[in-house]
C-alpha positions in Angstrom: 68.8 200.2 254.4 71.7 202.6 253.6 73.5 199.7 251.9 70.5 199.0 249.7 70.0 202.6 248.8 73.7 203.0 248.1 73.8 199.9 245.8 70.7 201.1 243.9 72.2 204.5 243.4 75.4 202.9 242.2 73.6 200.6 239.8 71.5 203.4 238.3 74.5 205.7 237.9 76.5 202.9 236.3 73.6 202.2 233.9 73.4 205.8 232.8 77.2 206.0 232.4 77.3 202.9 230.3 74.5 203.9 227.9 75.8 207.4 227.2 79.2 205.9 226.3 77.6 204.2 223.3 75.8 207.2 221.9 77.3 208.9 218.8 77.7 212.6 218.3 75.0 214.3 216.2 77.7 215.8 213.9 79.3 212.4 213.4 75.8 210.8 212.7 75.2 213.5 210.1 78.5 212.7 208.4 77.6 209.0 208.4 74.3 209.8 206.7 75.8 212.1 204.1 78.6 209.7 203.3 76.4 206.5 203.2 78.7 204.8 205.7 77.8 202.9 208.8 79.9 202.8 212.0 81.1 199.3 210.9 82.0 200.3 207.3 83.8 203.4 208.6 86.0 201.1 210.6 86.6 199.1 207.4 87.7 202.1 205.4 84.6 204.0 204.3 85.5 207.7 204.4 82.9 209.7 206.4 84.2 212.9 204.8 83.4 211.8 201.2 80.0 211.8 199.5 77.8 208.7 199.0 78.8 208.6 195.4 82.5 208.6 196.1 82.1 205.9 198.8 79.9 203.9 196.4 82.7 203.9 193.8 85.0 202.6 196.5 82.5 199.7 197.2 81.1 201.1 200.5 77.6 202.1 201.4 75.6 200.2 198.8 74.1 196.7 198.6 76.0 195.1 195.8 73.4 192.4 195.3 70.8 195.0 194.2 73.2 196.8 191.9 74.6 193.7 190.3 71.4 191.9 189.5 72.2 190.5 186.1 68.6 189.9 185.1 67.3 193.4 185.8 66.4 195.3 182.7 64.5 195.1 179.4 64.8 192.0 177.2 63.3 191.1 173.8 62.5 187.5 172.7 62.9 187.3 168.9 61.9 184.7 166.3 65.0 183.0 165.0 63.7 182.9 161.4 61.9 186.2 160.9 63.7 188.3 163.6 60.2 189.5 164.7 59.6 190.3 168.3 57.8 187.5 170.1 57.7 189.1 173.6 58.9 192.2 175.5 60.3 191.2 178.9 60.9 193.4 181.9 62.8 192.2 185.0 63.2 194.4 188.1 65.9 194.3 190.8 63.8 191.9 192.9 63.5 189.5 189.9 59.8 190.2 189.3 59.1 189.5 185.7 56.6 191.0 183.3 56.0 189.5 179.8 54.2 191.9 177.4 53.0 193.9 180.4 51.6 191.0 182.4 53.3 189.8 185.6 54.4 186.2 185.6 55.9 183.9 188.2 59.7 183.3 187.9 62.2 181.1 189.6 66.0 180.5 189.5 67.0 177.2 188.1 70.1 175.8 186.4 72.0 179.0 186.5 69.2 181.1 185.0 65.9 182.8 185.6 63.0 180.6 184.3 59.4 181.8 183.7 56.5 180.9 181.5 53.5 182.6 179.8 51.0 180.5 178.0 52.9 177.9 175.9 56.1 179.9 175.8 58.9 179.1 178.3 61.7 181.6 178.8 65.2 181.2 180.3 67.5 184.2 181.0 71.1 183.3 181.7 72.5 184.7 184.9 76.2 184.6 183.9 77.0 187.8 181.9 79.3 185.9 179.7 76.5 183.5 178.8 73.7 186.0 178.3 73.8 185.4 174.5 72.5 181.9 175.4 69.2 183.2 176.8 66.3 181.6 174.9 62.6 181.0 174.6 60.7 177.9 173.5 57.0 177.6 172.3 55.9 174.1 173.2 52.7 174.3 171.0 54.2 175.7 167.8 57.6 173.9 168.3 59.5 177.1 167.7 62.3 178.8 169.7 64.6 181.7 169.5 67.1 184.0 171.3 66.3 186.5 174.0 68.5 189.7 173.9 69.0 192.6 176.3 67.4 195.7 174.9 
């Protein structure tokens, strides 16, 4: 009976000792939140004494995929001949697309973002060096033209 009680007490005290060893100090946690660092990024060089903006410039504390979405923004589809606006396009960071205020389905294909509204198909190029090659095509009127970032 004493051996069982002793081993239970030893197990409980070991459990509490182990758990408290992994807790972080409240002041350190506040520094992590202010700096935008995590415990892992702090070990990789994120400075907990700097601000989120300073660490963001150094490449820490932000999700680069969200910031570097090459499709996000406002685009204008223009007629090649008359330079008139065919469509106003809005793409958010999650690659949701609106054409003239109406949401449309989009997908990535062949290095670009493809979507369609009515008879008009659109392709936005993902590579920033190729964005001047973004275009639209009207299958009914057999016309096409460039899409430019606004």
